N, C-alpha and C positions, 0 to 999 in steps of 0.2 A: 445313227439316233435309235434306233428300235435296241442298241447292245443296252445303251444309257439309259432308254426308257426302263426297259427290264432289269437292268440291275440297281436301277431307283425303288419298282417296284419289292424288289427281295429284300433291296434294308429293308425299307417299310414295316413290310411284313416281319424281321425279325424285331428288332423296335418295339412293334405291337403284340407280340408274343411276349416279350423280356417285360413288358407294363404291364400286362397282363398277366402274368406269372405273378411277378412283384405285387400289384394288386389284392391276388387273391392270398399270398402271403405276409401281406401287410394287413387284411383283413384277420386271420387268423390270430397275428401277434398284438392286436390294437383292441380285440375284441376281452384279453387280457388284461388291460389297464384298467386299476383301482383295486381288482381283485386276487386273493393269492391263496394258493393249494391249501387245502386242508388235511387231505390224508387222499390215499387211490384203495381205491377198490377193486378185486380182481377175481374170474374165474378165469375158465382154462380157453375161453374167447377175447375176450375183453378188460380192458383196464376204467373203472372209473372213476374220473376226476372231480373229487368235490372240493369247491372254492365258496369263500366267499367273502369281505369285503376285510373283514380282524385280521382272516385265517384263522380262523376258531371257530369252535360253538359258543353259545351258552345260551343260560336260562333266560326265558323271554321271545322275541320275535328275531329269527335272522331269517337275511333275503341269501336264497345257496344256488349256486350256477354250477352247472357239471357238463362232464367232456366224457363222450367213449371210444375209446382208442381201440381200435383193432392191431391186437396184439401180431398177427403176423402179419400188416401190412406195417403198422408204427401210421397209419392214417386215422383222424379224426373223423367219426361217421356224420353228416349233415341229413341226412334223410331218416331219423329214427322218430319211432313216436314213445314217449316218458314219461310214468306214473310214478309216483313216489309212497311210501303210507308207512309215518313213524311210531316205532309201538311201546310204551314205557312198562319195563317189565319190574312192578312190584311184590312183597313177598309170594302177598298174599291175594294176588290180581294183575291185569293187564289195564293198558288203557292209551289209548290217543292221544292227539293233538288238534290244535289250530291246524291245515294244509290247506298249498294250494295247489294248483291245476302247473303243470309243466309243461314251461311253454319256449316255441323257438326263440332266441333274445332278435336273429336276423336270418332273413331269407339263404342265403352265400356261406353264413358262419358255420359253425360248430360248437356253440355255447347255448345251451340249455338253462331255462330258468325259473324259479321260484321262492314260496318261503316258507316257513314252520315256524310255528310262535311255541317251543315247547315250555310249558305253566311248569313244571319241577323240573329240578336240577338232579345230576345223577349221585347217590353216594355209595357205602361201601359195599353194599348186598343189593340197591336197586338200579337197573340201568336203560338208557335206551337204544335202540336199534334200527338201520333204515333199511326198508324193501324197497328196494326199484325195479320195474319192469319196464321193461325196453324192446320197442317191437321194429326190428330190422329188413327190409325188402321181405316183408309177408312172416317173418324170422319171429318169434316171443320167448327172450331171455330174461330169467330173475337171478338176484344176487341180493344178502341181506349178511350186512354188516356192521359189527358195535360202534357208534359212534359216542364220543368226549362230548357231554352237555355239562362244566362246570355251573355252579350257580354266578347272575349275577354279581358283581359287587355294589352294588344301588340294589332299590326295589323299580323293576322293571314291568311286572305281574302283579293282578289284584285275581284271584280262582274265587267267587265267594257265590252267595244265593241269596236274590235278588227279594224283594217285598213278594213277587209273584209266585214266586214257585219255582221260579227257573235257576238253573245256575248261571254265571255269566263268568268272564274270564277276558278280564281288558290290559292289554298291554302296550307301554311308552315304544314305540320307530323311532320319531324324530321330536329336540334336535338328539344327534349324535357327537354334534361339537357343538354345544350350546356357548351362545358367547351375552355380553352385556349389551342386550338390544331386544326389538321383538322381532321374537324367532317363529320361525313356521314347525308349525306339532304335527305330529299327524299319531295316531292313536286306533289300534285295532280292536275291533267290539264282536267276539263269538257270544254264543250258547254251546251248552252242553246235551244234545241229544240223546247220546246213550252213549257207552263207554270209548265206541270206534268215531263220533260223528259227531261235530264243531260247527254249523253254519254261522254263518258269519249273518249279525244281527241288522236289521236293517229301519233306517228316521229315526233312530235314537237321537241323544245328545250326551255326550262329556262335557260336564261342566267341571270350568277349571279357580282356584283358587290358590297362587303359589303364595308360597310363605317363606320367611327365614325364622327359622323358630331362637334362633340364636344371635336377632338382630332387633327384640322386641314385637315377632310373628310380626314385621309388617308382611303388607301385601305390594303389588306392584301395577302400575295404572294399565290401559289399554289391552287387557287379556282378552280372545277371545274364543267364547264356548268350542269344541271342535263338533264337527255333525260330515255327514256324508253326503257327496253332492252326486254318486251315483250309486245307484241297487248293487249289490254284493261287496262296495268298495269299501276302504277304507275311512277314516275319520279326520278331516283338518279341522284345524284351531290358530289361534298367534297364542306363542307363548313369552309375557316381558318380564324378561331379567336383568334385574338393576346393578346388581354389583354380581362379584365372585364372590364362591361361598357356597356352602352348602344352602340349597330348597328341599320344600316338600312341598309337592305338588297335590292341594288336596283336590277330590272325587267326587263329584256326582252324576249317577248312572237316572240320565229321566227318560220315558219313553216315548212314545208320536205323543201320545196324549199332555206329556208332560209333568205326569206322575214322576218324582224319585222315588227311584225301586231299592235305592242303597248310595250310601255316604249322607254327611252332615255337614249342611251349610255353619261358616266357621262365624261364632261371635265369639264375646268377651269371657262370654263361661265354655263354649265351646273352640279348643283350640287348635281340635286337629279333628281330620275327618277318617272315617277308621277304613277309606279304601283310595289309598293314596300312592304316589310314583315320589323317588328322589331322583336330584339333581343336586352334583358336585362338583365344581369349575374353577 
């Protein structure tokens, strides 16, 4: 009887170990669902893998994930502290852009994530690079690599001077896949504090007025202006798209007191705002 009990305990232990290992492997695999590798950045010690939903970057808002692989063991690091700093190299100067902190996605996973909002696209003489600093077991490493940031097909970013003398950046985040429906809309709003610092703007309103220029400039019902739910967060609203085709999402940026800082209300004589997004589907 004792032998049978020992046998059963041994079988249970082996099965538990197998399941635990399988779950760890599954966690590593599943955390990459829905994202595609953009590129690898390598130094003598580590390889950093960059990922995004569409497998590339573009002008505008980008959610970016990364993993750090030890080049000796081929294992991914789970205990790193990571930060990044994008920099645009222009012919006469350099500047950064709005970006978030880099956070661990899950406690036991290997993925780290954040966002970068590239307000400009690269060209033949001007380019972006990305500096990544990371600390593992109290040892700090750094790596910098040129990254590709082509222009977006449609207008997703507005950079402008408000009537209050502040330079603002407003970017479209959602919908990524618009539908004939009332779509969840998400917008980012930042201001330029200096060439390297672009904090989130709190407590404003992004007023929206979607129009179809090719269809008599008609609008749509049940839109909800984008507002901020939490300090330091993004702005959420509702975007009603009543048919497929090209839409111009006319914008107005209003401060906490309701004063419009940029953008025009659409009327019979004013057919488009000076700030807008474009959607075509």
